N, C-alpha and C positions, 0 to 999 in steps of 0.2 A: 503494499499500499504505500501512497504517497505521503511523505512527512510534510508536515505544515510551511507553508511558502511565505517569504516576505519579501518585501520589495526595499529596493536601497532606499535610505532617509534622504539622500542628496536632492530625490526627483519631487519631494512631497511640496517644494514653496511653489515650482511653476504649475500647480494644479490646485494653489488656493485658492484664485480667483476663479477658477473653473467650477469649484465646488460651489462658491458664492452665486455663480450663476444658476446651477444644477437649483441651488436652494429655492432660489429667486423664480426661477420659470415653471419648476418641476414640484410646487407647491401639492400640488392635486394629483402626483403622482405620474403624470405624462414625461416623458423624456424624448419625444419627437424632437426638441426642438435645438438638443445637442447631439449632432451625430459623431462619425469616426473622429477620435483624436488618438493621438500617437500610441500604440501598446505599451505597457508598463515593461519595464525592465526586472525580470526575475531573478532575485539574486540567490547563491545557494541555501539551501535549509539551513539553518544553524543545527549544533550539536544535540541541543537539548530542544524537547518539543516545548514552544513558547506559550502561554496562555492563550487561548483560544480568544480572538476579538477580528471583529469586523468595524476599525474606525471611520466615521464619516462626519460630516459637520453635525455637531449637536443641537440638541434643542435648546432652546431658553433656559436660563438656569431655573432648577424646581423649587421655584420659594413657597413656603408654607402658604396653607391656603386662608388660614386665618391670622390678624383680621381681615376679612375682604376688602374691606374700605382702602388698604392702602394701596400705594403705587405700583404694587408689583401685581395685583390682582384683577383679574377683568372685570367690567360693570356687569355685574348680572342682572336678573327683570326684577328681583325682590318680590316675587310672587309665587317660588317656590321654596317653600318649607320643610323640604327633607336635609338631615343633616349632612351637610359636604363635609364635616370637619371629622366626621366618623370615619370617613372612607378616604381620608386624604392621601396616604401611602397607595391605596390601591388606584388612586385616579394617577397619582404619578408613574407607578407601573404600566398603566393602559397608555398613556401618553405616550412612553418609550415604546412600547411594544407597538403603535401604531403610527410611529414617526413619520412624518412628511410624506414624501417618497417612496418609503417601504413599505407603508401599509396596505398596499393592493398587492405585494407579493407575500405578505406575510400573514394575509389576512384570515385561512382557511385554518392555520395550525396554532400562532401566536393572537394576531391582534383581537380579532372577532370574540374569539371564547373569554379574553381576558376584559372584552369591551363588556360582553353580556354578565360576566360574573360582576362586575362592577357594579352595573345597575341593579341587579339581583341583589348584592349585599346592600347599596345604596339604600333601597327601599325595605329591605330587612333590618335594618339596624335603625331608621328611621322611624319603625314601626314600634319599636320599645317606648317610643313618646306618643304617638299617632293612634297606636293600637289597630291597624291598618294596613294590610299587607298589597293594598295597591292603590292607585291612583285614580282618581276621573280624568278625563280626556285632555280639558282645557288646563288641570293642573300638570298632567304629565308633559304638554307640549312646552309648558314654561320650562319644566323641569329639564328636558332632554334639552332644549336651547342652551341652559344654563350650564348643564355638564359638558356640551359642546365646546362652549364658550371656555372653560374652565382647561380641558384639555387641548385646545388647540393653543391655550397661550402657554402650555408647556410643551409645542413640539408637536403636538398632533396632527395629522390629516384634517384639511377643514371639509372633505367629504365624508369624514368618517360613517355618518349616518347612512350615507347610500352605500358605503362600501361594505358595510356589514347588515344592510337591509334592515335597519332598527327604526322604527315607527313609533310615534308618540301611543298608540294603541298597544305595544308591547310592554308599557309600564302601567297598563291598566288590567281588571280583572279579566276583560273579554267576555266569554260566557260562562266562568267559573260563579257558582251562585255563594260562595263562601268568601270574604274579604277581611273579615276582624278575626285578629288574634282569639279573641274569647270564645266565638262560634266554631273556629278551628280546632281548638282546645276540647272543645266538648264534643267532637264526632270523634277526632283522629288520637289512636293510642300515641301520644308523642312520647311517652316514654319508648317505646319499641323503637319508633321512630329513629329520635335523637342516638341510641344506641347501635342502629344499623348504619347513621351515614354521621356519627359525629368525627370519626375518623376513618379512611379507607385505604387501601393497599392499591397504588394505580395499577399493578400489574394484575391481580387476583380479582379485583372487582370487576374488569371488563368481561371477565370469565364466570364468575360465580354469582354476580349481579346482586348482593345482597343488598347494598343501599337503594339501587335502582329499583328491586322489586319491592322494597318500603316505601320508597317513593310512589310508584303504580298504585299501589294499595291505598294509601292515604289521599292518593289523588281521586281514586275511583270513590271514596267513600265519601269524600265533600260535594262529588260531583253529582252522585246518586243517593244523598240522603242518607247516609250511613252505610249503604249496602257495598260490598266489596267482595261477595262470593259469585256474582254473575259471571256465566262464562261470556268469552266474547263472543258467540256468536247469538246470545242474547242481548247486546246492545248495539242501540240503532247507531249510526252515523253520526247522529245529531250528540249523543251521548259521549261517542268518544272521541269527538271535538272537545266536550266541554273537560272530558277527563284531561285531555292534552292541556289544554287552558288552566286546568288547577295545578297540573304537575308545577306550574311558572308560580302558585302561591305556595303549594309545599315547599320550594325551593327558598321564596323568601323568609318562611316561617325558620326555615334551618339557620339560616343565615342570622337570623334576628336571635340565635341562641347559641352561637358558636361567636369568638373573637373574630374580626374581618380577616386577617391571616389565612386561620383555620378554614374558614367559609371561604376562603378563595382557591384555598387547596383543593377539599371537596368540590367544588363546583366546576375547576378544570379538572379535576381527574375524571369526573363525569361526562364532561364534553369530548374529554380524550377518548374514551370509550365508543363514542359516537363518531369522531370523524376518522377512527383510524378503521373503519370497518368499509369504506368505499374509497372512492379514488375522485377527487375534487377538479381534476383537470378536463377542458372541452375536447374531445377528439375531432378533429377534422376528415374529410371524407379520404377512405382510403384505397379510392379506385385508382390511382396510380399505382401504387404498391400491389393491389393484387395483379394489375396488368404486367408488372417485372418479376413477382416470387410467384404467383397463382400456380397450381398444379406441378406440371415439370418445369423446373427452372432452368431458363436456356442460359441466362447471362447472370452468372453470382455477382460481378461487378455492377451490374444495371440493376439489380436486384437489391443490392447494398447501399447503393445509392440513393434509391427512390425510397429505402427505409430511413436513411440517414438526413434527407431532407424532411420526411414526415416527422420524424424525432423532433428534430430542430424547431417544430412548429410549437411542440409542448414544452421545449424549454423555455421559451418565451412568457411561460404564463405564472408560475409563481413556485415557491419553494412548498414542497412538500415532505411529508415525514418519510422514515425508512420504511414502514408498515404500509404507509400509503402508495409509497414507489412499486412496492410488492403487487398491491392489489391493480395499480395502473398496467402494470406488466399482463395481468392475469386477464383484466378485461380486454385490451388492445389484443393480446393473442387469441381470447376466445372471437372478437371480431375477425380476425383475420382468418382465424381456422372454418369459420361458417361463411366466409367469402372464397375457399377453396385455395387458401393457403395452406398446405399441411406441413410445409415442411421447417423445422423449428428455425425461424430467421433469428432468434435470439443469439442460437448460439451461432449460426452460419456466419452473423454479419458482427458478433463480437459487442451485442447491446447487453450493457448493465444497468443494475437499478438505477445510478445516478442518472443515467440519461433522461429520466422523465421529472428532473426537477430543474428549476433555474439554473444555470449556468453562471461560472464565477469566473471572472480572468479571461486573458487571452491562451491560456492553456485549458480551458475549458473544465474546470474543476465542478464537478456536480456536487451542489449544497444538499444536503437532505438533513432536515431536521431532526431530532431525536422523536419518538414516538411517544414519549413519555411528555406531561406540560413543561415547558419551556418558557423562557423571556429574554427579550432583547434587556440590556444594561445600559445605565449610563453612566458617564464618567468626565468629570467638567474638562480633564486632558485628552482622552481618546476619543469621548463621542460616544455614540450610539455601535452596541456590539451584540451579537449573538452567535451562538453556536453552531456548527455544522458537524456532521459525521461525514467523511469523505471514505465512499466504500467502493475501492476504482474496480475491485478484484470481485464483487459479488454480481455473477451472473445474472442477468432477469431470466428467472423460471419461464418456461413454456408450459402454458397450463393444459390438463386434460381438459375435454370437453365438458366433463359431468361438472365442473369446479364452477361456482358461483362468485366467492372471493375469499381471499386469503385466509385462513381462522388457524390463530395460535391456542384456541383452546381446545382443539383435537389435537391431543397428544402424540398420535402416530401420523401428522402432516409432516413431512419432511421437505424442509424448505432450509436453502442455503445461508447458513450465517444467521440465524434468527435471534434477535437481540431477546436476551434471556433476564432476569434476575434471579439470581441465586439465595441461600439462606443468610449467606455473608456479605450481600451486597444489594438489599431490597431495593426497589426503583434503579436501580443501576444496570447499565449494559453490561455484558461481558467485554472486556477492555478490547479485545482483540477486533470487535466491531465498533469501539468508539476511538476514532482517530480524528483530535482535535485540529483546527489549522489556523494560522495565523496571516490574515490577509492586509494590504492597506489601501490606501483614498483611490490609487488609480485603478486598482483591480474592481473595486466597486461602482466604478464609473464607466467600467468595460461591462460590467454584469448588468447595470441599468438600461445600458445601450442594447443589449440583446433582445 
């Protein structure tokens, strides 16, 4: 595997103005206005692995939220009664995770899960004073606008609500009939729910679903007036929608019973169970690949070239996790097989799982994010940083026609270098899977231009 790479510091200065230009022009994530610049000079890797970082122009200094009236805080509406100070740290984390131009590329795995967790925490913590687990639509509009102002003032993307598909209605009760903490606790076995979800294991929860099942049971009870034993066949589509809306109420109640960091950890873990089950990429038409690689391959070079062009389109979309990359490989493989591509062209064309994620730098380092919850970090000196796992030698698995998605809960499934958590390192990957890298400003620009 490749070691971490660094760029010689002598070239940093000449890109400072370029970064400022990128910051000014690409506030909403667009990089179309800054095209090809000189490729960075990559110096030899150091003898010791550096701490993983990805330095870019940092956001504004993260000032304390209180007092809101000081010159460092944005002007708020004054019409939102939520307790922003209670989740001040989470707001800063969200601003970093959703930093300006990176937000669209980190949206699925890092930014939007953290944004959503912060909103759940905000309502949950505020319910300690209000006794309510939802906002009315008018109040939610003011509050969501204020949250966006706070996050933007700390460096977040100005189009965050659009990027994460968050609307004011997401802060309301929607169709759930229970919104007060008193009513909730009179219906739900809150002790059982808290026991199941107070602390989750990010690995086992996705398979055993202890907390998820407790949330579903509680949501069904408050949606169906105390009933939780109905089979799915006996529940109408309208009731299913109610139950889904009530899960948000359950999550807010949980957030009210935990301190914000603990609640955030639980919420991010539950979200990761969901996002790692699917591939978030949009797949273009595969016609050209099928023409060159279908049935009996006449020209291997032409086939692999077609595949290379196709995969390059996927590499312009977003960062994904290593588990999502396996699912993306399986999904594309199945599409190709159904279109009469029977040959394992991943093996034929040396396609690795890193090929499905956004590429970094002129050397095309595939940046796969950890499948466990991760965050970007902010440092006044280095700026915004996040960890990538370089997995150069992990071949993309060619799926069987019967496979739907990659499941790590099936212990008989044989996959290459599956990330594991051992008893000695719970929540951590096997060390030979995780290979950190260090990359400088110029490579970040190169990444944004892809």
